[in-house]
Every structure is written in C-alpha cells, then in structure tokens.
C-alpha positions as CSV (number, residue, x, y, z in Angstrom):
1,M,3.4,7.0,1.5
2,S,6.7,8.8,1.4
3,D,9.9,7.2,2.9
4,D,9.7,9.6,5.8
5,E,6.1,8.7,6.5
6,G,7.0,5.0,6.3
7,Q,9.9,5.5,8.8
8,I,7.7,7.4,11.2
9,L,4.9,4.8,10.9
10,Q,7.4,1.9,11.4
11,S,9.0,3.6,14.5
12,H,5.7,4.2,16.2
13,I,3.6,1.3,14.9
14,F,3.5,-0.9,17.9
15,A,3.6,1.8,20.5
16,V,0.3,3.3,19.5
17,Q,-2.6,1.5,21.1
18,D,-5.4,3.5,19.3
19,A,-4.3,2.9,15.8
20,T,-6.1,4.8,13.0
21,P,-8.1,2.6,10.6
22,S,-5.6,3.5,7.8
23,A,-2.6,2.2,9.7
24,P,-2.0,-1.6,9.5
25,T,-1.1,-1.9,13.2
26,P,-3.8,-4.1,14.8
27,S,-3.2,-7.2,12.7
28,P,0.6,-7.4,13.4
29,R,0.1,-6.6,17.1
30,A,-2.6,-9.2,17.5
31,T,-0.7,-11.8,15.5
32,A,2.4,-11.3,17.6
33,R,0.2,-11.8,20.7
34,V,-1.3,-15.1,19.4
35,Y,2.2,-16.3,18.4
36,G,3.6,-15.4,21.8
37,K,6.1,-12.9,20.3
38,L,6.8,-9.3,20.8
39,A,5.3,-7.2,18.0
40,E,8.7,-5.7,17.2
41,E,9.9,-9.3,16.3
42,L,7.6,-9.3,13.3
43,G,9.7,-6.5,11.8
44,K,12.9,-8.4,12.0
45,K,14.3,-10.2,9.0
46,R,15.2,-13.8,9.5
47,C,17.4,-14.7,6.5
48,G,17.0,-18.3,5.4
49,R,14.3,-19.1,7.9
50,E,10.6,-18.8,7.6
51,N,8.8,-16.3,9.9
52,E,5.3,-17.7,10.1
53,A,4.0,-15.0,12.4
54,R,5.3,-12.2,10.1
55,A,3.7,-13.9,7.1
56,M,0.4,-14.3,9.0
57,A,0.5,-10.6,10.0
58,M,1.0,-9.6,6.3
59,Y,-1.9,-11.9,5.2
60,L,-4.3,-10.6,7.8
61,C,-3.4,-7.0,7.2
62,R,-4.3,-7.6,3.6
63,T,-7.4,-9.8,4.0
64,L,-9.1,-8.4,7.1
65,R,-8.3,-4.7,6.6
66,A,-7.4,-4.5,2.8
67,H,-4.2,-2.5,3.5
68,K,-2.1,-1.6,0.5
69,L,0.9,-3.8,-0.1
70,T,3.2,-0.8,0.0
71,D,2.0,0.2,3.5
72,I,2.4,-3.4,4.8
73,D,5.9,-3.7,3.5
74,K,7.0,-0.4,5.2
75,V,5.4,-1.4,8.5
76,L,7.0,-4.8,8.6
77,G,10.4,-3.7,7.2
78,L,10.3,-5.3,3.7
79,E,12.1,-3.9,0.8
80,K,9.5,-4.6,-1.9
81,C,5.7,-4.9,-1.9
82,S,6.1,-8.0,-4.1
83,S,7.5,-9.8,-1.0
84,V,4.2,-9.0,0.8
85,S,2.2,-10.2,-2.1
86,S,4.2,-13.5,-2.3
87,A,3.9,-14.0,1.5
88,C,0.1,-13.4,1.4
89,L,-0.4,-15.9,-1.4
90,A,1.7,-18.5,0.2
91,M,-0.1,-18.0,3.6
92,K,-3.5,-18.2,1.9
93,G,-2.6,-21.6,0.4
94,R,-1.2,-22.9,3.7
95,I,-4.3,-21.8,5.7
96,E,-6.5,-23.6,3.2
97,N,-4.4,-26.8,3.7
98,E,-3.3,-26.7,7.3
99,K,-5.8,-26.8,10.2
100,R,-3.3,-25.5,12.7
101,L,-2.7,-22.3,10.7
102,A,-6.4,-21.8,10.0
103,G,-7.0,-22.0,13.8
104,R,-4.3,-19.4,14.4
105,A,-5.8,-17.1,11.8
106,R,-9.2,-17.5,13.5
107,S,-7.5,-16.8,16.9
108,V,-6.0,-13.5,15.6
109,E,-9.3,-12.5,14.0
110,S,-11.2,-13.2,17.3
111,L,-8.7,-11.2,19.2
112,L,-9.1,-8.3,16.8
113,K,-12.9,-8.5,17.1
114,S,-12.7,-8.5,20.9
115,L,-10.5,-5.4,20.7
116,K,-13.0,-3.9,18.2
117,Q,-10.2,-3.4,15.7
118,I,-12.0,-5.0,12.7
C-alpha cells in the first residue's frame, strides 16, 4: 500500500459503511462501539497511556480478518508495523489471562457477526 493509498484509506475508513473485505474497517468500528468510543478516537495517539480499545482493534483486525500489519498501522495511524505486532501479542496474552478482556473480544466478534462483517 502506497502512502497516498494509506492516507486515503485512513481519511475514509470510518465513514464507509460497506467496507470491502480487504479494508480493515469493521473491527476498529465495532471495537469502538463496544468500548463506547468514536471510531476516530482509535486513530489518536495517547502518549504514555494505554489505549485498550485501539490495541483490541489491532488484535481483532489481525486475528479475525488476517489483515496485513502494514495495512493496520496505516489505518490506525501508527508509524511502524512492529507497533501493531507488539500490540497484538500483548493483547493476545491479556485476553488469555483476563476474563473481562476476553468478554470484550467476544462482544466485538458477536457484533461483527451480526453485521455480517466476518
């Protein structure tokens, strides 16, 4: 994905309701809904503070839809795909150990299924 394509995708990602299967939009949008946030908030950096909803969106884009790390980082405004990889691994470990997070992941997955997005 070129920089221009990434910018176009990022600027339109949450406005498009009928996302193509190749664009990682459903997981971030559904994750924001479950967390009670605006989808645009997932793209904002929060220096020094954890953004659980953003990490969950990255993890679900990767696990439910198998999106490329480079596509996820462009959509969520990260500078390196290694940041996505790290967030996904950390979230996977937390979901395995924390019932609350496992429940949230199931909630997002259920929402996506009801919207027929996965």
